[in-house]
MOPAC internal coordinates of N, CA, C and O (Angstrom, degrees):
PM7 1SCF
backbone

  N    0.0000 0     0.00 0     0.00 0    0    0    0
  C    1.4244 1     0.00 0     0.00 0    1    0    0
  C    1.5214 1   108.82 1     0.00 0    2    1    0
  O    1.2310 1   119.70 1   -45.18 1    3    2    1
  N    1.3145 1   118.19 1   134.82 1    3    2    1
  C    1.4594 1   123.78 1   179.74 1    5    3    2
  C    1.5181 1   110.69 1   -71.89 1    6    5    3
  O    1.2310 1   121.09 1   -34.60 1    7    6    5
  N    1.3399 1   115.52 1   145.40 1    7    6    5
  C    1.4608 1   122.03 1   178.34 1    9    7    6
  C    1.5502 1   109.62 1   -69.48 1   10    9    7
  O    1.2310 1   120.08 1   -48.09 1   11   10    9
  N    1.3373 1   117.45 1   131.91 1   11   10    9
  C    1.4382 1   123.06 1   178.95 1   13   11   10
  C    1.4960 1   110.20 1   -83.91 1   14   13   11
  O    1.2310 1   119.88 1   -64.20 1   15   14   13
  N    1.3116 1   117.83 1   115.80 1   15   14   13
  C    1.4685 1   123.94 1   175.83 1   17   15   14
  C    1.5171 1   109.05 1  -107.03 1   18   17   15
  O    1.2310 1   120.65 1   -23.49 1   19   18   17
  N    1.3070 1   116.36 1   156.51 1   19   18   17
  C    1.4378 1   120.70 1   175.81 1   21   19   18
  C    1.5351 1   108.99 1   -70.46 1   22   21   19
  O    1.2310 1   120.80 1   -18.41 1   23   22   21
  N    1.3027 1   116.07 1   161.59 1   23   22   21
  C    1.4826 1   122.28 1   177.11 1   25   23   22
  C    1.5316 1   108.95 1  -109.85 1   26   25   23
  O    1.2310 1   121.85 1   -10.90 1   27   26   25
  N    1.3437 1   114.06 1   169.10 1   27   26   25
  C    1.5052 1   118.17 1   176.65 1   29   27   26
  C    1.5210 1   107.71 1   -56.83 1   30   29   27
  O    1.2310 1   121.66 1   -35.52 1   31   30   29
  N    1.3363 1   114.42 1   144.48 1   31   30   29
  C    1.4753 1   122.21 1   177.56 1   33   31   30
  C    1.5198 1   113.67 1    70.28 1   34   33   31
  O    1.2310 1   119.54 1  -175.02 1   35   34   33
  N    1.3298 1   118.48 1     4.98 1   35   34   33
  C    1.4429 1   121.31 1   178.52 1   37   35   34
  C    1.5487 1   108.84 1   -94.42 1   38   37   35
  O    1.2310 1   119.63 1   -47.12 1   39   38   37
  N    1.3112 1   118.30 1   132.88 1   39   38   37
  C    1.4466 1   123.31 1  -179.49 1   41   39   38
  C    1.5306 1   108.50 1   -69.92 1   42   41   39
  O    1.2310 1   120.79 1   -47.40 1   43   42   41
  N    1.3278 1   116.09 1   132.60 1   43   42   41
  C    1.4729 1   122.62 1  -178.95 1   45   43   42
  C    1.5191 1   107.37 1  -117.10 1   46   45   43
  O    1.2310 1   120.22 1   -52.87 1   47   46   45
  N    1.3054 1   117.19 1   127.13 1   47   46   45
  C    1.4432 1   125.26 1   176.54 1   49   47   46
  C    1.5247 1   109.38 1  -111.59 1   50   49   47
  O    1.2310 1   120.16 1   -77.66 1   51   50   49
  N    1.3478 1   117.30 1   102.34 1   51   50   49
  C    1.4786 1   119.69 1  -177.98 1   53   51   50
  C    1.5267 1   111.93 1   -64.49 1   54   53   51
  O    1.2310 1   120.04 1   162.77 1   55   54   53
  N    1.3377 1   117.53 1   -17.23 1   55   54   53
  C    1.4536 1   119.67 1   178.56 1   57   55   54
  C    1.4942 1   113.78 1   -89.86 1   58   57   55
  O    1.2310 1   118.39 1   173.39 1   59   58   57
  N    1.3186 1   120.67 1    -6.61 1   59   58   57
  C    1.4583 1   124.86 1   179.38 1   61   59   58
  C    1.5066 1   109.81 1   -55.43 1   62   61   59
  O    1.2310 1   119.40 1   -54.30 1   63   62   61
  N    1.3014 1   118.76 1   125.70 1   63   62   61
  C    1.4317 1   124.58 1   179.15 1   65   63   62
  C    1.5144 1   114.65 1    83.56 1   66   65   63
  O    1.2310 1   119.63 1  -175.75 1   67   66   65
  N    1.3421 1   118.32 1     4.25 1   67   66   65
  C    1.4588 1   123.86 1   178.52 1   69   67   66
  C    1.5183 1   107.23 1  -106.15 1   70   69   67
  O    1.2310 1   119.76 1   -52.45 1   71   70   69
  N    1.3475 1   118.06 1   127.55 1   71   70   69
  C    1.4773 1   120.33 1  -179.20 1   73   71   70
  C    1.5615 1   109.40 1   -87.01 1   74   73   71
  O    1.2310 1   121.29 1     0.82 1   75   74   73
  N    1.3035 1   115.13 1  -179.18 1   75   74   73
  C    1.4461 1   120.89 1  -177.85 1   77   75   74
  C    1.5515 1   114.52 1   -61.26 1   78   77   75
  O    1.2310 1   121.14 1   154.47 1   79   78   77
  N    1.3282 1   115.43 1   -25.53 1   79   78   77
  C    1.4653 1   120.57 1   179.14 1   81   79   78
  C    1.5282 1   110.45 1   -86.16 1   82   81   79
  O    1.2310 1   120.02 1   179.44 1   83   82   81
  N    1.3397 1   117.56 1    -0.56 1   83   82   81
  C    1.4357 1   120.16 1  -179.40 1   85   83   82
  C    1.5023 1   113.95 1    82.43 1   86   85   83
  O    1.2310 1   120.51 1  -166.04 1   87   86   85
  N    1.3535 1   116.63 1    13.96 1   87   86   85
  C    1.4419 1   122.14 1  -179.42 1   89   87   86
  C    1.5599 1   108.64 1   -83.06 1   90   89   87
  O    1.2310 1   121.73 1   -53.33 1   91   90   89
  N    1.2647 1   114.30 1   126.67 1   91   90   89
  C    1.4642 1   121.34 1  -179.64 1   93   91   90
  C    1.5085 1   105.94 1   178.32 1   94   93   91
  O    1.2310 1   121.19 1    12.87 1   95   94   93
  N    1.3636 1   115.33 1  -167.13 1   95   94   93
  C    1.4454 1   119.81 1  -179.64 1   97   95   94
  C    1.5073 1   111.22 1  -122.61 1   98   97   95
  O    1.2310 1   120.95 1   -26.39 1   99   98   97
  N    1.3136 1   115.78 1   153.61 1   99   98   97
  C    1.4295 1   122.92 1   171.89 1  101   99   98
  C    1.4847 1   108.95 1   -67.32 1  102  101   99
  O    1.2310 1   120.18 1   -31.96 1  103  102  101
  N    1.3433 1   117.26 1   148.04 1  103  102  101
  C    1.4403 1   120.31 1  -177.64 1  105  103  102
  C    1.5305 1   110.90 1  -159.04 1  106  105  103
  O    1.2310 1   121.05 1   -33.73 1  107  106  105
  N    1.3513 1   115.60 1   146.27 1  107  106  105
  C    1.4831 1   119.19 1   169.57 1  109  107  106
  C    1.5379 1   105.28 1   -84.51 1  110  109  107
  O    1.2310 1   121.94 1   -56.17 1  111  110  109
  N    1.3082 1   113.89 1   123.83 1  111  110  109
  C    1.4669 1   120.81 1  -174.69 1  113  111  110
  C    1.5195 1   114.00 1   -93.05 1  114  113  111
  O    1.2310 1   121.41 1   145.77 1  115  114  113
  N    1.3418 1   114.90 1   -34.23 1  115  114  113
  C    1.4833 1   121.10 1  -176.37 1  117  115  114
  C    1.4769 1   108.54 1  -150.36 1  118  117  115
  O    1.2310 1   120.38 1   -40.02 1  119  118  117
  N    1.3248 1   116.87 1   139.98 1  119  118  117
  C    1.4666 1   120.32 1   174.57 1  121  119  118
  C    1.5268 1   108.68 1  -144.29 1  122  121  119
  O    1.2310 1   119.71 1   -60.54 1  123  122  121
  N    1.2837 1   118.16 1   119.46 1  123  122  121
  C    1.4351 1   124.26 1   174.66 1  125  123  122
  C    1.5256 1   106.63 1  -124.60 1  126  125  123
  O    1.2310 1   118.23 1    -3.30 1  127  126  125
  N    1.3182 1   120.98 1   176.70 1  127  126  125
  C    1.4414 1   121.35 1   178.69 1  129  127  126
  C    1.5383 1   112.19 1   -60.58 1  130  129  127
  O    1.2310 1   119.34 1   155.80 1  131  130  129
  N    1.3358 1   118.87 1   -24.20 1  131  130  129
  C    1.4257 1   121.60 1  -174.92 1  133  131  130
  C    1.5024 1   116.70 1  -118.69 1  134  133  131
  O    1.2310 1   119.56 1   173.69 1  135  134  133
  N    1.3132 1   118.45 1    -6.31 1  135  134  133
  C    1.4602 1   121.74 1  -172.19 1  137  135  134
  C    1.5220 1   111.06 1  -146.58 1  138  137  135
  O    1.2310 1   120.84 1   -38.33 1  139  138  137
  N    1.3159 1   116.00 1   141.67 1  139  138  137
  C    1.4525 1   120.47 1   175.28 1  141  139  138
  C    1.5536 1   106.87 1  -139.66 1  142  141  139
  O    1.2310 1   120.33 1   -47.25 1  143  142  141
  N    1.3191 1   116.98 1   132.75 1  143  142  141
  C    1.4634 1   125.49 1   173.91 1  145  143  142
  C    1.5124 1   108.74 1  -114.58 1  146  145  143
  O    1.2310 1   121.28 1   -50.64 1  147  146  145
  N    1.3319 1   115.15 1   129.36 1  147  146  145
  C    1.4854 1   119.34 1   179.00 1  149  147  146
  C    1.5126 1   109.14 1  -131.73 1  150  149  147
  O    1.2310 1   121.88 1   -38.77 1  151  150  149
  N    1.3217 1   114.01 1   141.23 1  151  150  149
  C    1.4633 1   120.24 1   172.63 1  153  151  150
  C    1.5291 1   105.06 1  -100.88 1  154  153  151
  O    1.2310 1   121.91 1   -50.27 1  155  154  153
  N    1.2941 1   113.95 1   129.73 1  155  154  153
  C    1.4935 1   122.26 1  -177.77 1  157  155  154
  C    1.5206 1   109.02 1  -120.43 1  158  157  155
  O    1.2310 1   119.97 1   -59.89 1  159  158  157
  N    1.2993 1   117.67 1   120.11 1  159  158  157
  C    1.4768 1   124.71 1   177.95 1  161  159  158
  C    1.5334 1   105.88 1  -106.75 1  162  161  159
  O    1.2310 1   120.95 1   -59.71 1  163  162  161
  N    1.3331 1   115.79 1   120.29 1  163  162  161
  C    1.4443 1   120.00 1   178.84 1  165  163  162
  C    1.5439 1   109.52 1  -125.55 1  166  165  163
  O    1.2310 1   120.50 1   -42.81 1  167  166  165
  N    1.3014 1   116.65 1   137.19 1  167  166  165
  C    1.4786 1   122.64 1   171.13 1  169  167  166
  C    1.5178 1   110.25 1   -80.59 1  170  169  167
  O    1.2310 1   121.56 1   -27.55 1  171  170  169
  N    1.3562 1   114.61 1   152.45 1  171  170  169
  C    1.4787 1   119.23 1   178.32 1  173  171  170
  C    1.5067 1   110.72 1   -50.10 1  174  173  171
  O    1.2310 1   121.18 1   -47.27 1  175  174  173
  N    1.2914 1   115.35 1   132.73 1  175  174  173
  C    1.4656 1   123.13 1   178.87 1  177  175  174
  C    1.5388 1   114.51 1    88.20 1  178  177  175
  O    1.2310 1   119.80 1   167.73 1  179  178  177
  N    1.3063 1   117.99 1   -12.27 1  179  178  177
  C    1.4666 1   119.75 1   179.72 1  181  179  178
  C    1.5069 1   110.55 1   -69.95 1  182  181  179
  O    1.2310 1   120.99 1   -35.82 1  183  182  181
  N    1.3318 1   115.71 1   144.18 1  183  182  181
  C    1.4513 1   120.85 1  -177.19 1  185  183  182
  C    1.5320 1   109.44 1  -130.78 1  186  185  183
  O    1.2310 1   121.58 1   -42.70 1  187  186  185
  N    1.3331 1   114.59 1   137.30 1  187  186  185
  C    1.4546 1   120.02 1   165.25 1  189  187  186
  C    1.4785 1   105.14 1   -96.74 1  190  189  187
  O    1.2310 1   120.17 1   -65.00 1  191  190  189
  N    1.3368 1   117.27 1   115.00 1  191  190  189
  C    1.4628 1   120.30 1  -178.17 1  193  191  190
  C    1.4883 1   111.95 1   -60.21 1  194  193  191
  O    1.2310 1   120.76 1   -18.65 1  195  194  193
  N    1.3266 1   116.16 1   161.35 1  195  194  193
  C    1.4545 1   120.72 1   179.93 1  197  195  194
  C    1.5340 1   112.09 1   -51.32 1  198  197  195
  O    1.2310 1   120.58 1   -47.71 1  199  198  197
  N    1.3086 1   116.49 1   132.29 1  199  198  197
  C    1.4355 1   122.62 1   178.98 1  201  199  198
  C    1.5372 1   108.15 1  -152.29 1  202  201  199
  O    1.2310 1   120.75 1    -2.46 1  203  202  201
  N    1.3159 1   116.18 1   177.54 1  203  202  201
  C    1.4498 1   121.64 1   177.86 1  205  203  202
  C    1.5089 1   109.48 1  -129.70 1  206  205  203
  O    1.2310 1   120.77 1   -30.68 1  207  206  205
  N    1.2741 1   116.14 1   149.32 1  207  206  205
  C    1.4681 1   124.08 1   174.00 1  209  207  206
  C    1.5155 1   106.59 1  -125.05 1  210  209  207
  O    1.2310 1   119.48 1   -46.96 1  211  210  209
  N    1.3258 1   118.59 1   133.04 1  211  210  209
  C    1.4441 1   120.94 1  -178.95 1  213  211  210
  C    1.4770 1   112.94 1   -58.64 1  214  213  211
  O    1.2310 1   118.92 1   134.27 1  215  214  213
  N    1.3283 1   119.67 1   -45.73 1  215  214  213
  C    1.4136 1   122.58 1  -176.15 1  217  215  214
  C    1.5418 1   113.85 1   -85.05 1  218  217  215
  O    1.2310 1   121.96 1   -19.44 1  219  218  217
  N    1.3119 1   113.86 1   160.56 1  219  218  217
  C    1.4805 1   120.61 1   173.30 1  221  219  218
  C    1.5211 1   107.52 1   -63.30 1  222  221  219
  O    1.2310 1   120.51 1   -38.90 1  223  222  221
  N    1.3405 1   116.64 1   141.10 1  223  222  221
  C    1.4749 1   119.17 1  -178.48 1  225  223  222
  C    1.5361 1   110.74 1  -131.75 1  226  225  223
  O    1.2310 1   121.61 1   -26.15 1  227  226  225
  N    1.3374 1   114.52 1   153.85 1  227  226  225
  C    1.4538 1   118.96 1   164.41 1  229  227  226
  C    1.5432 1   106.29 1  -115.83 1  230  229  227
  O    1.2310 1   122.52 1   -33.82 1  231  230  229
  N    1.3429 1   112.78 1   146.18 1  231  230  229
  C    1.4515 1   121.61 1   172.18 1  233  231  230
  C    1.5031 1   105.99 1  -117.80 1  234  233  231
  O    1.2310 1   120.69 1   -67.08 1  235  234  233
  N    1.3230 1   116.28 1   112.92 1  235  234  233
  C    1.4711 1   121.28 1   179.98 1  237  235  234
  C    1.5055 1   109.13 1  -112.14 1  238  237  235
  O    1.2310 1   120.57 1   -52.38 1  239  238  237
  N    1.3106 1   116.51 1   127.62 1  239  238  237
  C    1.4582 1   122.98 1   178.09 1  241  239  238
  C    1.5429 1   107.73 1   -87.20 1  242  241  239
  O    1.2310 1   120.93 1   -62.70 1  243  242  241
  N    1.3165 1   115.82 1   117.30 1  243  242  241
  C    1.4991 1   120.35 1   177.99 1  245  243  242
  C    1.5429 1   111.08 1   -93.66 1  246  245  243
  O    1.2310 1   121.20 1   149.51 1  247  246  245
  N    1.3758 1   115.30 1   -30.49 1  247  246  245
  C    1.4367 1   119.78 1  -176.99 1  249  247  246
  C    1.5512 1   107.14 1  -154.60 1  250  249  247
  O    1.2310 1   120.23 1   -41.45 1  251  250  249
  N    1.3120 1   117.17 1   138.55 1  251  250  249
  C    1.4174 1   121.56 1   175.83 1  253  251  250
  C    1.5614 1   112.13 1    91.04 1  254  253  251
  O    1.2310 1   121.17 1    23.42 1  255  254  253
  N    1.3440 1   115.37 1  -156.58 1  255  254  253
  C    1.4565 1   121.56 1  -179.01 1  257  255  254
  C    1.4893 1   107.96 1  -140.37 1  258  257  255
  O    1.2310 1   121.06 1   -38.78 1  259  258  257
  N    1.3597 1   115.57 1   141.22 1  259  258  257
  C    1.4647 1   121.33 1  -177.42 1  261  259  258
  C    1.5342 1   108.24 1  -146.26 1  262  261  259
  O    1.2310 1   122.21 1   -27.50 1  263  262  261
  N    1.3688 1   113.38 1   152.50 1  263  262  261
  C    1.4696 1   120.40 1   174.10 1  265  263  262
  C    1.5091 1   107.41 1  -111.70 1  266  265  263
  O    1.2310 1   121.49 1   -44.55 1  267  266  265
  N    1.3326 1   114.76 1   135.45 1  267  266  265
  C    1.4604 1   121.45 1   175.78 1  269  267  266
  C    1.4985 1   106.68 1  -118.25 1  270  269  267
  O    1.2310 1   121.51 1   -57.00 1  271  270  269
  N    1.3384 1   114.71 1   123.00 1  271  270  269
  C    1.4836 1   121.28 1  -174.01 1  273  271  270
  C    1.5329 1   110.29 1  -116.55 1  274  273  271
  O    1.2310 1   120.66 1   -42.19 1  275  274  273
  N    1.3019 1   116.34 1   137.81 1  275  274  273
  C    1.4358 1   124.83 1   169.98 1  277  275  274
  C    1.5070 1   109.31 1  -127.73 1  278  277  275
  O    1.2310 1   117.85 1   -10.01 1  279  278  277
  N    1.3097 1   121.70 1   169.99 1  279  278  277
  C    1.4450 1   120.60 1   177.51 1  281  279  278
  C    1.5480 1   111.73 1   -61.90 1  282  281  279
  O    1.2310 1   119.52 1   155.84 1  283  282  281
  N    1.3149 1   118.53 1   -24.16 1  283  282  281
  C    1.4475 1   123.11 1  -176.91 1  285  283  282
  C    1.5355 1   113.58 1   -91.90 1  286  285  283
  O    1.2310 1   119.63 1   154.61 1  287  286  285
  N    1.3375 1   118.32 1   -25.39 1  287  286  285
  C    1.4544 1   119.34 1  -172.42 1  289  287  286
  C    1.5196 1   111.56 1  -163.66 1  290  289  287
  O    1.2310 1   121.86 1   -16.06 1  291  290  289
  N    1.3547 1   114.05 1   163.94 1  291  290  289
  C    1.4849 1   119.67 1   170.54 1  293  291  290
  C    1.4788 1   105.97 1  -131.73 1  294  293  291
  O    1.2310 1   120.73 1   -47.13 1  295  294  293
  N    1.3573 1   116.21 1   132.87 1  295  294  293
  C    1.4485 1   119.58 1   177.96 1  297  295  294
  C    1.5100 1   109.27 1  -128.14 1  298  297  295
  O    1.2310 1   121.17 1   -32.31 1  299  298  297
  N    1.3213 1   115.36 1   147.69 1  299  298  297
  C    1.4534 1   122.42 1   177.62 1  301  299  298
  C    1.4902 1   108.74 1  -107.46 1  302  301  299
  O    1.2310 1   121.35 1   -47.69 1  303  302  301
  N    1.3110 1   115.02 1   132.31 1  303  302  301
  C    1.4592 1   122.14 1  -178.79 1  305  303  302
  C    1.5173 1   110.86 1  -115.25 1  306  305  303
  O    1.2310 1   121.07 1   -40.41 1  307  306  305
  N    1.3027 1   115.57 1   139.59 1  307  306  305
  C    1.4852 1   122.63 1   171.68 1  309  307  306
  C    1.5135 1   107.55 1  -115.07 1  310  309  307
  O    1.2310 1   120.76 1    -9.48 1  311  310  309
  N    1.2870 1   116.15 1   170.52 1  311  310  309
  C    1.4715 1   121.27 1   178.87 1  313  311  310
  C    1.4965 1   111.61 1   -48.93 1  314  313  311
  O    1.2310 1   121.04 1   -50.71 1  315  314  313
  N    1.3412 1   115.62 1   129.29 1  315  314  313
  C    1.4575 1   120.86 1   179.13 1  317  315  314
  C    1.4921 1   115.44 1    96.36 1  318  317  315
  O    1.2310 1   120.57 1   170.11 1  319  318  317
  N    1.3731 1   116.52 1    -9.89 1  319  318  317
  C    1.4664 1   119.51 1  -179.72 1  321  319  318
  C    1.5284 1   111.46 1  -104.76 1  322  321  319
  O    1.2310 1   121.40 1   -24.21 1  323  322  321
  N    1.3432 1   114.93 1   155.79 1  323  322  321
  C    1.4608 1   119.94 1   174.74 1  325  323  322
  C    1.4927 1   111.87 1  -143.35 1  326  325  323
  O    1.2310 1   120.78 1   -15.96 1  327  326  325
  N    1.3325 1   116.11 1   164.04 1  327  326  325
  C    1.4495 1   122.26 1   178.04 1  329  327  326
  C    1.5460 1   105.78 1  -137.12 1  330  329  327
  O    1.2310 1   121.02 1   -30.13 1  331  330  329
  N    1.3568 1   115.66 1   149.87 1  331  330  329
  C    1.4439 1   123.62 1   175.21 1  333  331  330
  C    1.5312 1   109.46 1  -102.15 1  334  333  331
  O    1.2310 1   119.91 1   -46.94 1  335  334  333
  N    1.3114 1   117.77 1   133.06 1  335  334  333
  C    1.4562 1   123.41 1   175.87 1  337  335  334
  C    1.4962 1   108.82 1  -116.99 1  338  337  335
  O    1.2310 1   119.41 1   -57.82 1  339  338  337
  N    1.3388 1   118.73 1   122.18 1  339  338  337
  C    1.4858 1   120.74 1  -178.96 1  341  339  338
  C    1.5518 1   111.13 1   -60.56 1  342  341  339
  O    1.2310 1   121.35 1   -30.39 1  343  342  341
  N    1.3111 1   115.02 1   149.61 1  343  342  341
  C    1.4486 1   120.71 1   179.17 1  345  343  342
  C    1.5357 1   110.28 1   -58.45 1  346  345  343
  O    1.2310 1   119.75 1   -42.65 1  347  346  345
  N    1.3009 1   118.07 1   137.35 1  347  346  345
  C    1.4207 1   124.68 1   178.47 1  349  347  346
  C    1.5034 1   115.48 1    80.35 1  350  349  347
  O    1.2310 1   119.55 1   176.24 1  351  350  349
  N    1.3437 1   118.46 1    -3.76 1  351  350  349
  C    1.4612 1   119.32 1   179.44 1  353  351  350
  C    1.5038 1   110.59 1   -81.31 1  354  353  351
  O    1.2310 1   119.80 1   -50.18 1  355  354  353
  N    1.3298 1   117.99 1   129.82 1  355  354  353
  C    1.4469 1   118.47 1   178.04 1  357  355  354
  C    1.4999 1   111.14 1   -66.08 1  358  357  355
  O    1.2310 1   120.91 1   -38.80 1  359  358  357
  N    1.3389 1   115.86 1   141.20 1  359  358  357
  C    1.4749 1   120.70 1  -179.33 1  361  359  358
  C    1.5154 1   109.59 1  -154.06 1  362  361  359
  O    1.2310 1   121.54 1   -22.78 1  363  362  361
  N    1.3157 1   114.66 1   157.22 1  363  362  361
  C    1.4718 1   122.68 1   176.47 1  365  363  362
  C    1.4964 1   107.13 1  -133.22 1  366  365  363
  O    1.2310 1   120.35 1   -21.74 1  367  366  365
  N    1.3472 1   116.93 1   158.26 1  367  366  365
  C    1.4566 1   122.72 1  -179.67 1  369  367  366
  C    1.5289 1   107.07 1  -131.75 1  370  369  367
  O    1.2310 1   120.65 1   -47.01 1  371  370  369
  N    1.3422 1   116.36 1   132.99 1  371  370  369
  C    1.4540 1   121.23 1   176.05 1  373  371  370
  C    1.5158 1   109.94 1  -131.94 1  374  373  371
  O    1.2310 1   120.54 1   -52.32 1  375  374  373
  N    1.3264 1   116.58 1   127.68 1  375  374  373
  C    1.4429 1   122.28 1  -179.31 1  377  375  374
  C    1.5044 1   109.75 1   -80.54 1  378  377  375
  O    1.2310 1   119.15 1   -58.00 1  379  378  377
  N    1.3249 1   119.23 1   122.00 1  379  378  377
  C    1.4751 1   122.63 1   175.19 1  381  379  378
  C    1.5185 1   110.32 1   -83.68 1  382  381  379
  O    1.2310 1   120.46 1   156.37 1  383  382  381
  N    1.3096 1   116.72 1   -23.63 1  383  382  381
  C    1.4499 1   123.14 1   174.51 1  385  383  382
  C    1.5449 1   106.39 1  -145.76 1  386  385  383
  O    1.2310 1   120.22 1    -8.06 1  387  386  385
  N    1.3390 1   117.19 1   171.94 1  387  386  385
  C    1.4718 1   118.09 1   174.30 1  389  387  386
  C    1.5407 1   106.63 1   -54.95 1  390  389  387
  O    1.2310 1   120.80 1   -48.69 1  391  390  389
  N    1.3037 1   116.07 1   131.31 1  391  390  389
  C    1.4640 1   117.33 1  -177.16 1  393  391  390
  C    1.5009 1   113.30 1  -142.43 1  394  393  391
  O    1.2310 1   122.59 1   -19.89 1  395  394  393
  N    1.3479 1   112.65 1   160.11 1  395  394  393
  C    1.4550 1   123.13 1   177.38 1  397  395  394
  C    1.5371 1   106.20 1  -124.43 1  398  397  395
  O    1.2310 1   121.15 1   -55.22 1  399  398  397
  N    1.2898 1   115.41 1   124.78 1  399  398  397
  C    1.4646 1   120.10 1  -177.06 1  401  399  398
  C    1.5365 1   110.11 1  -121.75 1  402  401  399
  O    1.2310 1   121.11 1   -31.66 1  403  402  401
  N    1.3142 1   115.48 1   148.34 1  403  402  401
  C    1.4453 1   122.26 1   171.17 1  405  403  402
  C    1.5060 1   108.38 1  -113.40 1  406  405  403
  O    1.2310 1   119.76 1   -63.75 1  407  406  405
  N    1.3134 1   118.06 1   116.25 1  407  406  405
  C    1.4431 1   123.09 1  -179.22 1  409  407  406
  C    1.4918 1   108.82 1  -104.01 1  410  409  407
  O    1.2310 1   120.42 1   -44.91 1  411  410  409
  N    1.3508 1   116.80 1   135.09 1  411  410  409
  C    1.4335 1   121.03 1   175.02 1  413  411  410
  C    1.5292 1   105.85 1  -120.62 1  414  413  411
  O    1.2310 1   119.81 1   -48.21 1  415  414  413
  N    1.3075 1   117.96 1   131.79 1  415  414  413
  C    1.4412 1   123.76 1   176.93 1  417  415  414
  C    1.5487 1   109.47 1  -121.18 1  418  417  415
  O    1.2310 1   121.01 1   -53.72 1  419  418  417
  N    1.3214 1   115.67 1   126.28 1  419  418  417
  C    1.4836 1   119.44 1   177.81 1  421  419  418
  C    1.4963 1   105.71 1  -100.35 1  422  421  419
  O    1.2310 1   119.31 1   -59.81 1  423  422  421
  N    1.3403 1   118.92 1   120.19 1  423  422  421
  C    1.4318 1   126.18 1  -178.00 1  425  423  422
  C    1.4999 1   113.46 1  -101.18 1  426  425  423
  O    1.2310 1   118.61 1   -49.83 1  427  426  425
  N    1.2746 1   120.26 1   130.17 1  427  426  425
  C    1.4561 1   128.09 1   162.90 1  429  427  426
  C    1.5201 1   118.62 1    42.66 1  430  429  427
  O    1.2310 1   119.80 1  -136.16 1  431  430  429
  N    1.3265 1   117.98 1    43.84 1  431  430  429
  C    1.4696 1   119.61 1   172.45 1  433  431  430
  C    1.5220 1   107.61 1   -88.76 1  434  433  431
  O    1.2310 1   120.28 1   -52.88 1  435  434  433
  N    1.3040 1   117.07 1   127.12 1  435  434  433
  C    1.4902 1   119.54 1  -179.02 1  437  435  434
  C    1.5025 1   109.61 1  -114.66 1  438  437  435
  O    1.2310 1   120.10 1   180.00 1  439  438  437

């Protein structure tokens, strides 16, 4: 079965399906030729090992606390904060507490 993504002009709720304790599942919310939105649910201590994404990304912390590391810097995010990572830059993500993140990836805009 194909993954259901939102369409243009459709309201997206990144908290849909997430309970008060932050329990839910990660999901791709929107995918167009130029933009992708993903909800990422991480338990305390979980790590996304260093990886690269072609497009420029934002990592926005909606709930909890998370560290975002690149070869140049490490930043800690709390709920309501975000960071921009340039396309192609290696980065890793580590949850300091149970967290809910909204990731935005910009693909191939020239």
